[in-house]
C-alpha positions in Angstrom: -67.5 9.2 37.0 -65.1 6.7 38.6 -61.3 6.4 37.8 -61.7 3.6 35.3 -64.4 5.5 33.3 -62.3 8.7 33.3 -59.2 6.8 32.2 -61.1 5.1 29.4 -62.6 8.4 28.1 -59.3 10.3 28.4 -57.3 7.5 26.7 -59.9 7.5 23.9 -59.4 11.2 23.5 -55.6 10.9 23.3 -56.0 8.1 20.7 -58.4 10.3 18.7 -55.9 13.1 18.8 -53.1 10.9 17.6 -55.2 9.5 14.8 -56.1 13.0 13.7 -52.5 14.1 13.8 -51.5 11.1 11.6 -54.3 12.1 9.0 -53.5 15.8 9.1 -50.2 15.6 7.1 -49.0 18.7 9.0 -45.3 19.4 9.5 -45.1 18.2 13.1 -44.0 15.3 15.2 -45.8 13.7 18.1 -45.0 11.1 20.7 -46.8 9.5 23.7 -44.6 9.9 26.8 -45.6 7.3 29.4 -49.3 6.4 29.2 -50.8 9.9 29.7 -48.8 12.6 28.0 -48.9 13.5 24.3 -46.1 15.8 23.2 -46.6 17.5 19.8 -43.5 19.3 18.4 -43.5 21.8 15.6 -40.8 22.6 13.0 -39.9 25.8 15.0 -39.3 23.8 18.1 -42.5 24.9 19.8 -44.7 22.3 21.5 -48.2 21.5 22.6 -48.6 19.1 25.5 -51.9 17.2 26.0 -52.2 15.1 29.2 -54.6 13.3 31.3 -54.8 14.8 34.8 -56.2 12.0 37.0 -56.8 13.8 40.3 -58.9 16.6 38.6 -60.4 14.1 36.1 -59.6 16.5 33.3 -57.6 16.6 30.1 -55.1 19.5 30.1 -53.5 21.2 27.2 -50.5 23.5 27.4 -49.9 25.6 24.3 -48.0 28.8 23.4 -51.2 30.7 23.9 -51.9 29.3 27.4 -53.1 26.4 29.5 -56.5 24.9 29.1 -58.5 22.3 31.2 -61.2 20.1 29.7 -63.8 18.2 31.7 -66.1 15.5 30.4 -69.7 16.8 30.1 -71.4 13.5 29.3 -70.9 13.8 25.5 -67.5 15.5 25.0 -64.6 17.3 26.6 -65.4 20.9 27.3 -63.1 23.8 28.3 -63.8 24.6 32.0 -63.6 28.3 31.3 -64.9 29.0 27.8 -66.8 25.8 27.0 -65.0 25.1 23.7 -64.9 21.5 22.7 -61.5 19.8 23.0 -61.0 18.7 19.3 -62.1 22.0 17.9 -59.9 24.0 20.4 -56.9 21.7 19.7 -57.4 22.1 15.9 -57.3 25.8 16.3 -54.3 25.8 18.6 -52.4 23.3 16.3 -53.2 25.4 13.2 -52.0 28.6 14.9 -48.7 27.0 16.0 -48.1 25.0 12.8 -48.9 27.9 10.5 -51.1 25.6 8.4 -54.6 24.2 8.8 -54.8 21.2 11.1 -58.3 19.6 11.6 -58.8 16.9 14.2 -61.9 14.7 14.4 
């Protein structure tokens, strides 16, 4: 995968996350910072950060429960350690931090 392919896939993932957050109705705020960092803030002040990491060609997620790296497997973004799909993992992490069900995708 070249840089432009990675950027297109990562940008599409960030846009999908934003759209899912809009639809969720959860009590949280989110904002794109620059062109590659999505900050999600919760009522208690906690945050989840999702960003595109160009040099590793991964999408990284920083949450209260830890840091996670997702690599494109040809069909979706998969956790490099556990294999969980990005949208499913992020839905789980968001729900845990928000204290309410948040489903992306």
